[in-house]
C-alpha positions in Angstrom: 28.0 5.6 -22.8 26.9 8.5 -21.3 24.9 8.5 -18.0 21.7 10.0 -17.2 21.9 13.6 -17.8 24.9 14.0 -19.1 23.0 16.1 -22.1 21.5 19.5 -21.3 18.7 19.1 -22.5 15.3 20.9 -24.1 14.0 20.2 -20.8 16.3 21.9 -18.5 16.5 24.9 -20.9 12.6 25.2 -20.1 13.0 25.0 -16.4 15.6 27.8 -16.5 13.5 29.7 -18.5 10.7 28.9 -16.0 12.3 30.4 -12.9 13.4 33.2 -14.8 9.9 33.8 -14.8 8.4 32.7 -12.0 7.3 33.8 -8.1 9.3 30.4 -6.4 10.4 27.2 -7.4 7.2 25.5 -7.3 5.4 27.7 -10.0 8.5 27.0 -12.1 8.2 23.6 -12.2 4.5 23.7 -12.8 5.2 26.0 -15.5 7.7 23.5 -17.1 5.7 20.1 -16.3 8.6 18.7 -14.0 8.1 17.7 -10.4 9.2 20.5 -7.5 11.8 17.8 -6.2 13.2 17.3 -9.8 13.8 20.9 -10.1 15.5 20.8 -6.4 17.4 18.3 -7.5 18.4 19.8 -11.0 19.4 23.3 -9.2 22.2 21.2 -7.1 24.2 19.4 -10.4 27.1 21.9 -11.3 26.1 22.8 -15.0 22.3 22.9 -14.3 23.5 25.6 -11.6 26.0 27.3 -13.5 22.9 28.0 -16.7 21.2 29.2 -14.5 23.0 31.8 -12.5 24.5 32.7 -16.4 21.1 33.2 -17.4 19.7 35.5 -14.4 23.1 37.4 -15.5 22.1 38.2 -18.3 18.2 39.0 -17.6 19.9 41.6 -14.7 22.6 43.1 -16.9 19.3 43.7 -20.4 17.7 45.6 -17.2 20.4 47.3 -16.6 20.7 48.1 -20.0 17.6 49.8 -20.0 17.8 51.9 -17.1 20.8 53.2 -18.3 19.7 54.1 -21.4 16.9 55.9 -19.4 19.2 58.0 -17.6 18.8 60.9 -19.6 15.1 61.2 -18.8 15.8 60.8 -15.4 18.4 63.5 -14.9 15.6 65.9 -16.4 12.8 64.9 -14.0 15.3 65.1 -10.9 16.5 68.3 -12.2 13.0 69.5 -12.8 11.7 68.3 -9.4 14.9 69.8 -7.8 14.4 73.8 -9.3 10.5 73.5 -9.3 9.2 75.7 -6.4 5.7 74.4 -6.8 7.2 70.7 -5.9 6.8 70.4 -1.9 10.1 71.1 0.2 10.6 67.7 1.0 10.7 66.3 -2.5 13.1 69.2 -4.1 15.0 68.2 -1.0 15.5 64.4 -1.8 16.1 65.5 -5.3 19.3 67.7 -4.3 20.5 64.8 -1.7 20.0 62.2 -4.5 22.3 65.1 -6.9 25.0 65.6 -4.7 25.2 61.3 -4.2 25.2 60.8 -7.6 27.8 63.4 -8.2 30.2 62.3 -5.2 29.7 58.8 -6.4 31.1 59.6 -9.9 34.6 61.1 -8.4 34.7 58.4 -6.1 34.8 56.4 -9.1 37.0 58.5 -11.3 39.3 58.5 -8.1 39.3 54.4 -8.1 40.1 54.0 -11.8 42.6 56.2 -11.7 44.4 54.3 -8.5 43.6 50.7 -10.7 45.3 52.4 -13.9 48.4 53.5 -11.7 48.3 50.1 -9.8 48.2 48.4 -13.3 51.2 50.4 -14.3 53.2 49.9 -11.5 52.1 46.2 -12.2 53.0 46.3 -16.5 56.3 48.2 -15.3 57.5 45.4 -12.3 57.2 42.7 -14.8 59.4 44.5 -17.4 62.1 45.1 -15.2 62.0 41.4 -13.8 64.4 39.3 -15.6 63.3 36.5 -18.0 62.7 32.9 -16.0 66.0 30.3 -16.3 68.0 33.6 -17.4 70.8 33.1 -14.3 73.3 32.6 -17.5 74.9 30.0 -15.4 74.0 27.1 -18.3 
């Protein structure tokens, strides 16, 4: 026999959607028609909490993808601000700082990727040179 709360129900799915779109837990509880204390209890249930965090991650990933899609337009805007003599000097300076910061960050990422690849190659080489477990020949 399954106990109370054993299934992840439609109301809990609604609660997660409400949590994602509401300003706070109280508002989310009202939006999906459950009590505030009930929603607080649900947030303490590992499966509910896990699904809520998973849903939040998906929302952030989608938003990040939209922002990444707009980087071409953003870079054009940034470069226009940086080079337009009619733009205030403070704005141009901030644009220059942003360009340098992103350029340095790109180099740092490339360096980290190269170091990680080298470490992974080294770990792979070390695994290949280890004798197989139980292959001592003493049998």
